[in-house]
C-alpha positions in Angstrom: -5.8 16.1 -12.2 -3.7 14.5 -14.9 -1.9 16.3 -17.6 -2.3 15.2 -21.2 0.9 13.6 -22.4 2.7 15.0 -25.4 3.0 13.0 -28.7 6.7 12.7 -28.0 6.1 11.1 -24.6 3.6 8.7 -26.1 6.0 7.8 -28.9 8.8 7.2 -26.5 6.6 4.9 -24.4 5.7 2.8 -27.4 9.4 2.8 -28.4 10.5 1.6 -25.0 7.7 -1.0 -24.8 9.0 -2.5 -28.1 12.7 -2.1 -27.4 12.9 -3.7 -24.0 11.6 -7.2 -25.0 13.7 -7.2 -28.2 16.9 -6.2 -26.3 16.1 -8.7 -23.5 15.8 -11.6 -25.9 18.9 -10.5 -27.7 21.0 -10.4 -24.6 19.6 -13.8 -23.5 20.8 -15.2 -26.9 24.2 -13.7 -26.2 24.2 -15.3 -22.7 23.2 -18.7 -24.2 25.8 -18.5 -26.9 28.5 -17.6 -24.4 27.6 -20.4 -21.9 27.1 -23.1 -24.4 30.1 -22.3 -26.6 27.9 -21.6 -29.6 29.6 -19.0 -31.7 26.6 -18.8 -34.1 24.1 -18.0 -31.3 26.6 -15.6 -29.7 27.1 -13.8 -33.1 23.3 -13.6 -33.9 22.6 -12.4 -30.4 25.2 -9.7 -30.6 23.9 -8.7 -34.0 20.3 -8.4 -32.7 21.5 -6.5 -29.7 23.3 -4.0 -31.9 20.3 -3.5 -34.2 17.5 -3.7 -31.6 17.2 0.2 -31.3 16.9 0.6 -35.0 14.4 -2.3 -35.3 12.3 -0.9 -32.4 12.4 2.6 -34.1 11.2 1.1 -37.4 8.4 -0.8 -35.7 7.4 2.2 -33.6 7.3 4.5 -36.6 5.0 2.0 -38.4 2.7 1.7 -35.5 2.4 5.4 -34.9 1.9 6.1 -38.6 -1.0 3.7 -38.6 -2.5 5.1 -35.3 -2.3 8.8 -36.3 -3.0 8.6 -40.0 -6.4 10.0 -41.0 
């Protein structure tokens, strides 16, 4: 028998599903910037890596607000 998941667990699952691709793309941008001597790509990748948790939080909050609004 499965236990129903709590709203926090569902929210964290959505948050992680959004955060992982954003962070992976950001780190790949950092890698490309470092290997190709592109300081612009390196800087933008580092910036996106730093703000990816906040961006994922904002997107998750918007999605959950739309899903659970009555």
